[in-house]
N, C-alpha and C positions, 0 to 999 in steps of 0.2 A: 877547658871547654865547658860551656854552660848549655843546659837545656831548659825549656819552659814546659811545665806541666799544668794542666787545667783540670779542675774537678767538675762535678755535675752542675754546680751552682754558677761556675764561670770564674772562680778564683784561680789566679795564676800564681805558681810558685816557680822561681828560677833556682835551679840547683846545679852545682858543679859536679862534673863526672871526673872521677880519677882520684888522685892523692889529695888528702885533706890536710892542708897546712894548718888550718885552725885547730884541728884535733891534735896535730903534732905539737903545737905550741901551748894549747889550752886544755888538753885532755877531754874531759866530759862536758865542759862548759858549752861548746857549740851545740851539742845535742840538747842540752838543757834550755838554751836560748831559742832553739827551733821548736821547742815544745815536744820534743821526742823523748818522753819520759822513760820509755822502755830501755832505749839504748844509753841514755844518761845514767840510769841506775846500774845497768850491766857494766858499763865502762868504769863507773865509780868503784863497784865492788871488785872488779878484776884489777883495777889500778891499785886498790888498797891491799889486795892479796899478793900482788907481784911487785909491790914497791914501785909502781909506774912503768914497769917494763912492758906491760900489755899495751900501753899507749903507742908503742912502736908498731904493733900489729894493727891497732884500730885506725891509725892515720892512713893505712893503705886500703882498709875495707869499709870504713864508716860511710862514705858517700854512697857506695853501692848498696849497703844495708838500708840506708835511708830512702833511696830512690825506689828500691824494691818495696818497702813498706808503703810509700805513697802510691805506687802502682797497684798494690793489693787493696788500698782504700778507694780505688776507683779513679785515680788521676790518669789522664791520658796526655800524649804529647799535644801541645797546642799549635805547633807548626811543623812543616815538613822537615826542616833541618833537625829539629828535636827528635822527630820520629826516626830519621836516618841514623842519628847518633845512638839512639836506643836499640835499634836493630843491629848496628855494627858492633856495639859493645855487648850484645847478647841479653839485653834486658827484656826485650819483647821479640816475638817471632814476626818475620816479615809477612805481611798480608798483601796480596795482589789486589789492585783496584780499590783499596780502602781510602777514602777521603778523610783528611783531617779537618774537623770542624773548628 
């Protein structure tokens, strides 16, 4: 399931919600290619210390961590279906009468 997030400038990013197959197969490289330096470094260090076992954890949680970081940076859902998914999955609180721009 994918969501669309928009920042204040109007740039839209499409992100997957749920299990990260790319992190499962490629470890920290998806975070690196997204420009998510913080989580790329954390995944690399954890992977080095645990001989790759931590990748089995990160493939379940990385997409959620990345979406939370984008929301903290000011990204908002760009359409109603994205907002519904974010509310359903617990990323954001439901607001009554709020219009998505």
